[in-house]
N, C-alpha and C positions, 0 to 999 in steps of 0.2 A: 925347316918350318922360320916361317916369319909369321908377326902378328906387327902390322903396323896402330901403333900408339896416340895419332896424328889427327888431330879435330881439324878436320875441312867442314867451310862452305865454300863446295867445290876451290877450292885453293889449302891447299896449306900451313898455320899459324903458328904450327909449333911441336914439335915430338921428333919422329923417324920412323923405323922400320925397326927393331928387336928380333935378333938373330939367333936361332939355341939348334947347335951339329948336335946328332945323335946318331948312333950307330937301328939298325933297326933291320932283327930279325925276320924272318922269315919258317917254318916248316908246311909241306902239303905237301898231304896223303892221300892218293889212288889206289880203290879198291876198282881194277877189271877182272867179268868174267871175261876168264881168256874166252871159250868153246865162243861165243855170244862175240865179244872181242869191243865190247862195249862196258865203258864206267860205268861201276852197281851205287858207287856212294863216296861224297868227298872231303873232307875235312881237314880245317887251317888255322894256325894260327900266328897272328902278328904281336909284335911285340915290338921297344924300346929294351937293347944289346946293355943287362947293366956292364960293370969294371966285374963282377963275381960270374956272368953269366961267358967273361970274352977268357975269361984264366979258371974257365972251369967248363969250354962248351960240351964238353960230353954227357956231361949231367943235363947242361943246361937244354941240351936236343932230348935225353929221356924225361925230365917232368915238362917239356913241348909233349910229345908224342900222348905220354899219361895225359894233359890236358886234352886234346884232339881224341884222342878214343874213349874221351867219356861220354862223349856227345852219338856215339858211334852205338846202332841200332841194335839187338842181337832179341833172339829169339825168348829170350827171359825176363828183358827187363820190357817187351809189348807185350808180355800174358799180366806185367804190375799191375800196369795199370789200368 
């Protein structure tokens, strides 16, 4: 990602482009109704991968899956609302 920090009035007066590089991870979960062959729910999380997540990828994946399933609709949660 880059961010232009130049002040401009049709042309740059000063500044430049600041660039920050980092790794991004995505986890996508699809729940499929196999008998109807259709998608019934989809959850996704995306974010910057920290050095801790890169060192312990299994834990990072488990945490991401837990976050996704917090929004999974269940009969219990629909009755509570």
